[in-house]
N, C-alpha and C positions, 0 to 999 in steps of 0.2 A: 476518390481520397484513397493512397497508397496503404497498403496492409502490409504487416510483415509477421513472424513469427519464430522462436528458436524451440527443435524439441529438447526434450528432456536431456536426452544425449547430446544433444548438440551443448546444451548448455551444461552438463557435467566435465565433456571435454575441453572446451571452452575454460572452465573455472581451475581444471588442474593445467592447462597450460600457461593461463596467466600469472600462475604462480612461479613458474620457472622449471618446474618439476620436469616437464618433457618439453620438448622443442614443437613450436607449431607444424602439424603436417602438411603435405600439398591435398586440397581440397578440389573439388572439380565444380566448376560453374556452368549450372544448364539452365538454358532456356526454353519457355513454356509457350503454348499460345493461349491457356488457360490458365487459370490462377496456377501458382505455385505451391497451394496451402496444401499440404500431404493429407491432410484430413478429409479432401475432398477429392473428386475426380481430376486428375491431371494428365497433360497431353504434353509430351516435349517437344519439341520443334521440328518439325520434318520437311526441311528445305535442303539445297543441293549446299554441298561442301559441310554442312553443319555437324559437330560434333562437340562435347563439353571439353571447355578449356583449363586444365590444369592452372591452379592458384597457389601458389608458395606466400604462407604470410611471416610476418614478423611480430612480434609485441612489441609496440605500440609504448603502454606502460601497464602496468595493473589493471588487468577486468577489461584490453584492449589491443585488439590486433588489427592487423591493415595488408591487402597486399602489397606483396614486396615487390614485384613486377608488372609490367603492363600486362593484363588479360585483352585477348584479342583474338575474334572470332573471324577467320580470315575467307573473302569470297562468299559470302552467304548468297543464295538465290534469294529471291525477291518472297518475301512475306511479314507475319507481322509476330510481336510477342507482347504479354502480358505477365508473367511471372518468371521467376526465377528462383534456383536452389542452389544450395550450395550441398554438396556430397561429397561421402568420403572415397571412391572409386570414380572409375570414367564409365562405367556399366553398373547396371542393376544397383545395390549399395544403399546406405542408411543415411537421411537426409538430416542435417545438421541446422540448418536454417531455410529460411525463404522470406523471399520480398515479392510482392505486387506490384507495377507501376500502376499509377493513378487511373492510367489510361492505355491502351494498345498503343505498342511502337512498332508503325510499319514501316520497311525499308524497301527498296527497289534493285535487285541484286545484277550483276554483284557487286557487293561492299562488304568493306571491313565495318566492323562493329568491336571497339576499343573501351577498355575501362582503364585509365592511367593508374599509376602506380601509386598507393595509397589512398585513392579515392572511396573501395571497398573495405569497410572496417566495420569489425564486427565488438559490439559493447557488452560485457558482462556485468551485470547488476545483480 
């Protein structure tokens, strides 16, 4: 079963953004070979050509954000990932939220991995 969570910091920021008081920031999508749960031990993906990808968001409606453009990891080397995190910088940084796949996703490189525009949504309730 897939698991996910939002950090307190992420929830606070998303609530402010969804009111229209500040514009949505560009966050960064990171892939993990382990769970993305920041409460545990996480291991960011280590394959050739991997780098966190910027994710510009827009407000769909109050309480809902979505990625404004495609997010593509280009020419990844062979590997597997399980967890994902949205962070506020391309290195180091603060976790906004995380999600784990129901099972690991394997890929044979070089390969592109794309999340189409509008498919990565954040709901604040």
